[in-house]
FITOR-433542 format. One record per residue (C-alpha): x, y, z. Coordinates in steps of 0.2 Angstrom, whole numbers, plus 5000, padded with zeros to 4 digits. Example, Ala and Ser with C-alpha at 12.3 -4.5 7.8 and 13.67 -1.06 7.14 Angstrom:
506249785039506849955036
This chain:
507053135202505453145197503653195205503252995202504552945215503553025230502252865226500953005229498852945227498452925208497253075210498753175217499953135203498753165189498353325196500253365194500253295177498953405172499653565179501253535170502553505182503953385178505353385190505353445207506153585216507753585228506253625241504953505237506253375235506753395254505153435261503853315253504753165261504853225276503053285278502353105272503453045286502453145299503753265303503353455309504653555300505353735295506053765280507053915272506653955257506354095245504654155236504454085220505453915225503853805225503353815242501453795239501653605231503153575243501753585260500153555249500753385238500853285255499753345266498353315251498953135250498553105267496953185269495353085270494253205261492953155274491853315273492853425289494253545288495953435288497153585285497553765289498553865278498954035286499654175276499954365278499254445262497554435254498254425237499554275242497954185250497054175233498354115225498853975237497053915239496853925219498453815216497953685231496253685223497153625206497953485216496553445224495053435215495353265207495453195225493653285230494753385242493853575240494753745248493953895255495054075256494754165272495254365272494854525278493654655267492354535262490754475269490854335282489354255278490154195261491754125269490954025283489753935273491353895261492353835277491053715281491153635263493153635265494453515266495553645266495753835272497053955268496654115278497554295282497654305302496754455306494954375300495454195304495754255322494154375323493154205315493854075332493654205345491954245340491354065338490654095319492053925314492653785325493953675315495053545320496653525307497753395306499053495296499253675300500353775288501253945292501954015274502954155273503054175290504454305291503354425281501954385294502854445308503754595299501854655296501454625317500254475316501354395330500354415344498654355331499554185325499954145345498254155349497554065333498553915341497753915357496053865345497053725338497253545342498853485351498953325340499353405324500853405311501553605308502553665293503253835296504253915278504954085279506254145267507354215284507754165301507754295312507554265331505754285332505354165320506554045329505654075344504154055337504553885329504953805348503153855354502053795340503253645333503853475339505353395337505553485319506753435304507453595297507753615277508753765271508853805252510253915248510354085237511053985223509853855223508353975225508854035210507753955197509053885183507553895171507754075171508854155157509254335165510054475155510254675157510254815146511054965150510255125145510155325150508655385162507855465148507855295138506755185149505155205139505855185123506855035131505454935135504154955123505754905110506054745121504154695121503954705105505654585099505254465114503454465111503054375125501554285130501154335145502354465155502554565171503554725173503954765191503954965197504655035212503355155215501355175213501455315203502555235190501255075189499855215184501055305171501555145163500055055161499255235154501155255142500855055136498955065133499355205121500555105110499254965108499854835121498254735134499054795148498154815168499154885185499254815203499754915218499354965236497955095234496754985221495054915228495154745234493754695220494754805208496354695213495254535212494754585194496454625188497354475194495954355187495854455170497854415170497754225173496454215160497154285145496054475147497654555147499554495141500654625153500554655171501354805178501454795197502454865213503354725224502054735239500654715226501454565217502054495235501254305232500754325212500854155207500354125187501153975179501454045160502554205163503754185151504554355154504854465170505554645166506454745180505954925174507054985187508254855197507654815214508454895230508954725238509554575232508054465239506754565229507754535214507654335215505654355222505354475206506054355192505454205203503754245193504354155179505053995174503953905184503353725183504653655174504553805160505953925154505654105158506554255154507054415167507554575159508354705168508354905162509954985171510855175171512755175168512755225186511855055193513254925187513754905202512154865210512054735196513754665202513054655219511554565217512554425204513754405219512454385233511354285222512654165216512154215198512454295182511654395172512154425153512654575146511354635130511354785118509454825115509054775096508854915082507154965074507754845059508254705068506554705076505754735060506654595053506154465068504454525064504554485047505054315048503754285062502654325047503254235034503254065048501554105052500954125033501753965030500953865044499153935039498053835032496853895018495053915022493653915007493254095013495054145008494854054991493354164988494054304992495354294981494254234966493254404969494854514969495554424954494154494944494854674943496954624951497854504946498654384957500354454962499654644966498454544976499854454988500754634989499354724997498854595009500654585013500754765015499054785026499854625037501654735037500554895042500054835058501754775064502654915060504054985073503955145081505355255091507155285086508355165078509555135091509255145108510455115124512355085126513354965115514254825120516054915120515355055130514654925143516254845146517255005147515955065161516054885169518054895172517855065177516755025191518054855195519354995197518455105208517754975220519754935222520355095224518855115238519654965246521055025245520555195252519855105267521355005270522355155272520955215284521055075295522955075295522655255303521455205315522655075321523855225324522755305334522155445321520455445325520155615316521155565302520155395301518455515300518855625287519455475276518155395277517055535272518155565256517955395251516255365250516055555243517255505229516255355228514855455219513155405228513855245237513655315253511855365250511355205245512255095259511155205271509655205265509755015265510254995282508755085287507654985276508554815285
């Protein structure tokens, strides 16, 4: 299926082509026709599945561009508001549809002026409620979208959302998008949607088939060396490195900068102005490597990210899907790379099962392998370079004192010196070691199931004390498994 099958306006179709979009994603295939028919919808889909285009393209196709606010999109964070606004602007610019972004931390006056000129407003709940309640803006949108609805409820915005809808027209088309569907979301949907059509994208469908997923097994002390080696080897055009904590972001930015990379970081402690400048620099090519925490990068939408690196494996499967969804966008291919220690192999297998995907085991290339790869790239680049008059004049000047063969050797040495690969020759575990560790993990998991089974049989026999003891012994022998499960339950 192609986007042309939706029979959108020529200006919208041209914007899709200009953006490099080819085939619609699963959520786009399901949502766009239903929205064009005028239905309210409630769609369950993970972050990174193309939801902005799923609601943006059809509502823009139905807009009149009459100078009034025809569409309202409510999102949980400032970063997501900016990203959604940028993407909608790209889709609507040929149709003369302007967007305005409304969020806290900036002056009211400028935002109010932009709302007056906009066809679509993208807003966070807090600032939008302030503007509506104070009467600073009055809007009558025909289309209203709640994006990342579950995230807004998790952040405590339920009351604000309910209040916002009291200022909106009753005759409207309402679209709700959410990664999960807890009871609070379903109750809210009943209050604000009319006979909605339901869309659900399964986990397997939400994992982009255009993304190659690999993992590398290293010792904890080797993470930094492994990351640098892989960046040298993969040579990404633009990549994101995900960390768990803010201090890791700051440390990695310093470390990678010292290695000569153009890198910037993003985390929750940064001022809003600084965050905006950082994201803009990454999108416009001022930096090639972006180091971020999960929270800071939520909603980050850059279509030309070629690689995603998980410096640490995420705690849960949904975070993994969210992270790798930053690459392989708009029909392009991408690669997700995860660094794990031997003790984290179980987590890899659990994520594979939860997400319905397979990650390939890889070995970190040696220093010589990277050097050989760089040399091949250099040869291809030299062969494809056009000779300039200035280069001819330079060689003629050098030939007065040096023969042509020596000149070639000197120039090649200068170039190769810039491509010198640092670090020890071998990093991480080999394939045989990794396969052995995986076999042990599988056997250990089988033993755990046997122990749990014995515990259940004892419990049916009425020996409660034996059950509790057996359960504790099983978790202790499991090597930290009990503590990870416990922390996961607390986060849920």
